[in-house]
N, C-alpha and C positions, 0 to 999 in steps of 0.2 A: 504494500499499499504506500502510494507516494505521500509526500508531506502535504501536497494540497488537498489530495484525497481525504487524508486524515483530518485536515482543518475543515472540510465541509461536512464531514461525518459528525465531527465534535459539534459544530454549529447546530446541525440537525438534531443531534441528540439532545441539546438544550432544549430546542422547540419541543421534541416529543415529550420530555419531562415537564415542562410548562403546561402543555395542552392535555396531556393523557396521564401524567403522574407516573409514567414508566421510566425507570432509571437505567441509562446505558453508560456506565463510567468508561474511561479509555480502554480498559482491557476487554470490553464487551463491543468495541466499534466494528469489529469485523463480524460479529454476529448480526448487528444491525444492519451491516452492508448486505449480509446474505438474505435478510428477510425482506430488505427493501428492492433487491433486484428484480423480483417478479413483477412488482408494481412498476418499476421503470421499463420494463420491457413491455408490460401491457399499456403503458401510456405512449409507447413508440420513440422512447427516447434512446439515442445511440450509447449513451454512458450515464452511469448513476449519478456523477456529478451534476450533470445538466438537469436531471429530474429532482435532485435535492435543492437545487438553486431556484427551480420553477416553484417548488412548494413553499420555499422560503420567501420568496418575491412578494407574496401578498398573503392577507389572511386566509387560513385554511376555511373551505367550506364544509358544511355538515357532512356532506358526502365524502369528502376528502378525509375528514377527522374518522368517520367510521370505517372507511377503508384501511387507515392506519390502524385503528383499533383491532381490525380484522386480522392484520398482517402480524402485528407485534404482541398481541396479548395470548395468553394461554388459558383455555377452559378445559380443566381437568378435574373431575370431582367424582362422587359417588353417593348413592343413598345412605342415610343415617352415619354419614362420616363424622368422627370425633363423638362416639356415642356418650361420652360423659357429658358434653354440653346439651344433648338432647335429654339425657336422664335429668340433669339439673333442672332443665326447662320443664319437663313433664311432671317431674315428682316434687319439686321444691317450689319454684317459681310460679308456674301456671296456677296451681291449687290457691296460692295466696292471693292472686290476681282475681280469680273466680269468686273467692269469698269476700275480697273488698267490693266487687262490683255491685253485688246485691241486685236491685231490679234493673240496673243499667247494663243491658247484656251485650256488650260491645267488646270486641277486641281488635286491636290493629297491630300486625306484625309486618315487619320489613326485611327483606332478604337482600343485603346491599352487596353486589358483585355476585350474583347468583348462578353465574355461567350458565350451564344448559339446563338449570332447573332442579336438579336434584334435591338442593337444600329446601327451597320453598315447598316442593311436593312433600317432602319428608315431615315438614312442620304440618302440612296439611293433613297428612295420615295420622300424626299424633294427636292433632285436635279431634279427629273423628273417632279415635279411641278414647280420649280422655272426657269428651263431652257428650253424655248420654242424650242430653237435649240441644244438640248442635242446631237443630232447625230453628230454636227460638233465639239463637244468638245472631248478631250482626257481626260478621267476620270480615275484617279486610286483610287480605295477605298479598303483599306487593312484593314482586321480584324484579329487581333492576340488574343491568349489566352494560358495559360499554361496548361489547362485542356483538354486533348484528347477527352474526352466523349462530352464537350460542343461544340468542333469544329466539331465533327462528326455531332451533331444534327444542329448546324450552316450551315453546307454544304447541308443538306437535305432540308432545307427551309421549314420544317413542323412543326406547332405549335399547342398547345392546346388553349382552351380559356383564360387559365390563363395568357399568354402572351398579351392578349390584354385588360386586365383590365384598365380602366380609358383611353381607346383609342377612339378617335372620330370615328363616323360612317362612314365617308368617307375613312377612312384607310381600311376597309374591301373590298373596291374595288380592292384593289392589292392582294386579296387571294381568292383561290377557296375552298369552303368547300368539306370536304371529307367524304366518308361514315363512318368512324369511330369517326366522330365529331371533327376531327382535321382540320387544314387549311394549305393549300400550297401556298407559297408565289409565285407571278407571275414570270415567267420564265425570262423575260427581267430584272427585279430587281433582281433577284438571281444571274445573270450573271455579273451583275456590280461589285460583291464584290469577293475579293480572300481571303481566310482564311489560316492563317499559324499558326504553332506553335511558340511561343516566351515567354521565361522567362525573364521578365523585369529585374530582378536583376543579370542576367548572361549576362555580355558585350560581351561574346566570342560567343553568338550565332549567326548563320549565317544569320537568318531572320533580323538582325539589317540592313544589307545592302539594303534590300528591303524597310525598313523604313525610307527613307532619302529624304530631298528636300521636306518635306510636307508642304502644305499650312494650313491644320488644324490638330490638333490632339485631340481626345476625350480620356481621361484617368480618368474617373470618379469612384469615390469609389473603386478604386483598391489598392491605397497605404495606406488605413487605417490598413492594416495588416503588414506594413513594419516597420523596425527600423528606428531611425532618420538618422543614416548615409545612409542607402539603400534609403531613401526618397531624401536626397541631391544628391545621385549619379544617382539616376533614372530621376529626374527633370533635372540634367545637360544633360543626354543623350536625353531626350525629347527636351530640348533646341536646342541641336546640330542637331537634325533630322528635325527641322523646318526651312523653309526658313527664310531669313530676313522678318520682317513684318508678320511672321506667328502667329497663334493663337493657344492656347492650353486651353482646356476646363477641369477643375478639379472639384471635389466635393467641397461644401463650407467650410468642416470643415477638410479636412484630410490631409491638408499640412500646417505647420506654415509659418508665414510671412517670416522668416529668410532662408526659403529654396528656395525662389523665386529669387534669384540673375539673372539679365539679362533679367527680366520680368517687365513689367509696368502691375499692378494688377487693373483691371476693374471690377466694376459691371454693367452689361448690363440687366436692367430691372429685377434685381433680381439674375441673373445668374454670377457666377464668372468665368472671362475670363481673361486669361493672354497673353498679347500682347509682342511678342519678341522683345527686344529692339536692335537697330542697334548699332554696336560696336562705341565708341566715337572716333572722330578724334584726333589726337596728340594735336592739338590747343586747344581742349575741355579739354584735360587732364590739360594742363598748366593754363588754365583760366576758370575754372568752373563757370558757372553762379550763381549769388547770388539767394538763395532762398527767394522770398518775404516774408515780415513780414505777419503774419497771420491777416486777417481782424478782426475787432472787431465785436461783435454781432450786428447785424443790428437794426437801430431805428425802431420804429413802422411804419414810413412812410419815403418816400425818396427813391431813387434809390440806389441799393446794387450792388456794383463792386466786384467781387470775384477775389482773387489773381490769377495770371497765374499759372497752373499747373506746376510741376516740369518736366513732360513729355507730349508731345501732347496727348490731350484727344481726345476721339472718339465722334462724334456728331452722333445721331441716323438719319436714313433716315426719313426725314419729309413727302416725298409723300405717305407714307403708313398710314398715319394717318390724312386724310383729314377731316373725320367726328368728330374726338375728336377735331382738330383744330376749325372746326366751334362751336363745342360746348364751347370751351374756349372764342371764340369771344362773344358768347351770355351770358356768366356767368355774374351775377352781382356782386359778391364779389371777391376780391383778391384769397381767398381760393378756391372758386369754379372754378375759372379761372386756378389756379395753379394745382388742381386736374385733369382738363380735359388736361392741357399740358403735365402732367405726364403720364397719360394714352396714350397719344400721343407719347410718348418717346422723348419728348422735355425737357430734364431734365434741361439744365441750365435755359431755359426760365421759366420753373416750379419754380426753386429754387428762381430766381429773383422776380417772381410774388408773391410768397408766402411771401417773405420778406415785401411785401407792406402791408400786413394784419395789420390792425389798432389794438391798444390795446383794449382787451376785450376777450370775450368767445372763439374765434376763433383763437387767436394768438398763443397758444400754440401748437394747431393741425398744424398750417400753419408753425411754425417753425420746427416741427418734419419733415413735409413733405419736407422743403427744405433741412434738413439734410439728407433725404434719397435720394433726387435727386441730391445733390452735390456728395454723397458717390458713386451713379451709374455711374458718370462720372469720377470717382478717384479723386475728390477734397476733400480729408478726412480732410484737415485743417479746410476750413470753414464749413464742415460737423459736424465737432466736436463742433465748436463754436455755430451753430444753434441747435444741440441737448443739449448742455449744457444750452443754453439759455431757451429752451422749458423746461427743467427739473427745471430751476430756478423759473418757473411759476407754475410747478406741480411737487413736489419732490416725489408724490406717484404713478407716472405713471411708471408701470413696463415695458411695451412695449418700452418706451423711454430709460429706464436703458439698456434694452437688445440691442436696437439699437446703444447705446454708446459703448456697449461692442465691437459690430462688427466693428465700426470705429476705436477704440483704437488698437483692435488687428491688422488692417490693417496699423496702423501708427507704429507698433512694440512695443506697450505698453501693454505687455501680463499681468502685474501686474495691471494696471489700468482697463484692460478688465475684469479680473476675479473680481475685486471689483465692477464693474458695475453689472456684472451677480449675484453676491452676494446681492446687493441692489434689483435687480429686484426679486429675490427669497424670499427676507425677506418681500418685499410687496404682492407677490403672490407666495405662496409655491407650487402651483400646476402649475407653468409656465414649461410646459413639454420641449420646445427646450432650455430653459435657463438652465435647468438640463442637458440636453444632450451637449450643447455647453460648459458647465462649466467642465463635465466631460473630453470631448476631451483637453480642455486648461490644465487641471491638468495633463491629462496624457502626453501631450508634454511638461511639466514642470517637469515631474518625481515625481509628488506628487500622488503617486499611491493610497493612503488611500482615499484622498478626491475624486479622480476621481472614485473610486469604489462606494463611498456614492452617488456621483452625478447619476452615471449610474444606481444605484439600485433604486433611486427615479424616474428616468425616466422609468425605466422598471415598477415600481408600477402604474404610471399613463398610461403607455401604454396598461396594462392589463384591464383597465377599458373601452377600445375602441374595436370597430369592428377592427379585423386585415386587413380588405379590406378598411378600411376609409382612404382616402388620407389626410394628415396632412397639416393644412394650413401653409403657409410660410415655406414649406420644400421640395419645387422643386419637387412635384409630389410623394414624397415618402409615402407608406402607413404605417400604424401602425404596421402591422405584419413585414414588411420589416425593419422598424426601430428597432423594438424589436430583431429581429435576428441579426441584424448588432451589437447592443449594447453587446448582448450575446457573439458575437464573439470576440469582442477587449476588453472585461472587464469582466470577469466572477466575479459574486458578491464574497465578502470575504467569508472566511470560516466561517460557523456558521450563516450566514445570508442567507434567502431565496430571490431568485430573486423578485424583485418587493417589498421587505419588506422595510418600512420606517426606515432608519438609521439616 
């Protein structure tokens, strides 16, 4: 690539970032050139430079913008992807909303960046299962995406087997097999969803007017491609689109903690969920409540009283876990009881019970479980203390260093989070998710070289797995999907091959 061609591509990459939110750093310019070449040929241009200059010479038309979105975006998802998010929605958050609505039977849900429609249709299916009186409710379910081809497929409601990987058997009851091997979604499910074009980085698009007053917004793994400023602006617009007490689902690593002003960040059974905070009243501005001092690490015995959270925490629905509660009552040791309570979604009780574990072989595991349970209800202060206490008992426990990194990142301590990840990787150099998390963290902090090294090591480990394998602790993501995701956001540095140890 000549210096002139590289300069033109860089200018065009800036335009793409501004108009579409897609980030093509210098090391991905060759990829951008490959994706744009068919458009240049289709436009009758002799070379790519001439085509790019033509596009940059005047404001892009809507048709040109859609053509770019079609060429440059990736639409790849499947039904009930990230099951923990759907479980949190169905079992914890939706019942709260239904109870709060009373006679006002309305629900408004938006799937932002819905690709080919698997996410909003999954939500529609969950609603039909959860609401026995669905016909009495006025349900608004909006799916938006920037890619016109993906929206066309979404509206058709026809999917190949690839869209059902990892899906439970009962899901197929909502589809009809077709002669060509594909599957058509049931008409009553398809009719529940309205699909519209929306570019999330363009505040002037008309579709924003439809996406207001939402109770839930799902916007997962969309902003991975955005620049930091675009993330902040998009999160602010999503915040404005939510009702008070509304909920926003994001991917676990795509947005840093500093971008979430106006939200309370919670982990519901492993899913990252943001709860819109109500505006503070004037009196609350004048006399903010004191933040309680962090609790000391709990003793091996005796009751543990966690500090009050800065914002109201969310307790899970208990009636959904009768069997697990019975199991907890029958368990013989505090650790076994805590595990059962955790599986039942009773995180505060799980943490308190785990803290009762006596000194011995199980104490470290119990403290780590308490840390995870506290983190799941947003009590990151005591979560940190429990995790550090667990590490004091076993300094070579890589998963606990990884857990500590997640907690520290939620507390806004990016430096500490990066340090914890490096310790985890020092102990276990093949800790895949730690490499991925460190790459994302370094990318957000502008440490490009270390980000690329971390992503390259994650790719090396992923290449040793079946692309269809669902990765543990990764919210249903497959090895192939994570590999594609990493290659999209961080092309390996020049001279290094993807997956090469660096």
